[in-house]
C-alpha positions as CSV (number, residue, x, y, z in Angstrom):
1,M,0.0,0.1,-0.2
2,I,2.5,2.4,0.9
3,R,4.6,1.4,-1.7
4,K,1.7,2.3,-4.2
5,Q,1.4,5.7,-2.7
6,E,5.0,6.4,-3.5
7,S,4.7,5.6,-7.3
8,G,1.8,7.8,-7.1
9,H,3.5,10.5,-5.7
10,E,6.4,10.2,-7.9
11,T,4.5,10.2,-11.1
12,N,2.1,13.3,-9.8
13,T,5.9,15.0,-9.2
14,E,7.0,14.3,-12.7
15,L,3.4,15.3,-13.7
16,F,3.7,18.9,-12.3
17,R,7.3,19.5,-12.6
18,P,8.1,21.2,-15.8
19,L,4.5,23.3,-15.2
20,V,6.2,24.2,-11.3
21,E,9.5,25.1,-13.3
22,Q,7.7,27.3,-15.8
23,I,5.4,29.5,-13.3
24,V,8.7,30.2,-10.8
25,E,10.8,31.1,-13.8
26,H,7.7,33.3,-14.6
27,W,7.7,34.4,-10.9
28,A,11.5,35.0,-10.9
29,I,11.5,37.5,-13.8
30,G,12.9,41.2,-12.7
31,K,13.6,40.0,-9.3
32,P,17.4,40.3,-8.3
33,P,19.6,37.6,-7.6
34,N,19.9,36.1,-4.1
35,P,22.5,38.6,-2.6
36,S,23.9,35.7,-0.5
37,P,27.5,34.9,-0.2
38,A,26.0,31.5,0.2
39,A,23.9,31.3,-2.9
40,T,24.9,28.9,-5.5
41,S,22.8,30.1,-8.3
42,D,21.8,33.4,-9.8
43,K,18.3,32.5,-8.9
44,P,16.3,35.1,-6.5
45,S,15.8,34.6,-3.1
46,G,13.0,32.1,-2.4
47,Y,13.2,30.9,-6.0
48,F,13.8,27.1,-4.3
49,R,11.4,27.3,-1.5
50,L,8.5,28.5,-3.7
51,T,9.1,25.6,-6.6
52,N,9.3,22.9,-3.5
53,W,6.3,24.4,-1.9
54,L,4.3,24.6,-5.3
55,L,5.2,21.0,-6.7
56,D,4.4,19.6,-2.9
57,Y,1.1,21.8,-3.0
58,L,0.3,20.4,-6.5
59,V,0.9,16.6,-5.8
60,M,-1.0,16.4,-2.7
61,N,-3.9,18.7,-4.1
62,R,-4.1,18.3,-7.5
63,E,-5.5,22.1,-7.9
64,F,-3.6,25.4,-7.9
65,P,-3.7,27.5,-4.6
66,S,-5.5,30.8,-4.6
67,G,-5.0,33.9,-3.0
68,I,-1.8,35.1,-0.7
69,H,0.1,32.1,0.7
70,E,2.9,32.9,3.2
71,M,6.5,30.5,2.0
72,P,8.4,29.4,4.7
73,E,11.4,30.5,6.2
74,G,14.3,28.9,5.0
75,R,18.2,28.4,5.2
76,D,21.0,28.7,3.3
77,R,23.9,26.3,2.9
78,F,25.5,28.0,6.0
79,G,22.4,27.9,8.3
80,N,21.8,31.3,8.0
81,L,18.2,32.1,7.9
82,E,16.3,33.4,5.3
83,S,13.0,35.2,6.0
84,S,9.5,33.9,4.5
85,F,7.6,36.1,1.7
86,P,4.3,36.1,0.4
87,V,3.1,34.9,-2.8
88,D,0.0,36.1,-4.9
89,F,-0.9,33.1,-6.4
90,D,-3.8,34.5,-8.1
91,Q,-1.4,37.0,-9.7
92,I,1.4,34.6,-10.5
93,L,-0.6,32.0,-12.0
94,D,-2.7,33.9,-14.3
95,G,-2.3,32.0,-17.8
96,F,-1.4,29.0,-16.5
97,T,-3.4,25.4,-16.6
98,L,-3.0,22.0,-15.0
99,P,-2.2,19.2,-17.1
100,D,-4.5,16.9,-17.7
């Protein structure tokens, strides 16, 4: 039973991953790269937290979130705190549709 659930979770993760990457790339347009010396990419602060949060949400709920959700605090690779931030999903999901 658990193996079947894990398999479904993996299938849904792969189903939603390309869409989540498109959405988060769209969200990142115009945002500056993470200024932390610990940053290992040129992505804006919160990029990976938003990616993980949205992917988990879609896998669990199979629908888009709506309204404003607070992304959780994070830690950089040195353990320094990265603050939470709000995301307005009504705004960033405009024009996106779920895969069939």
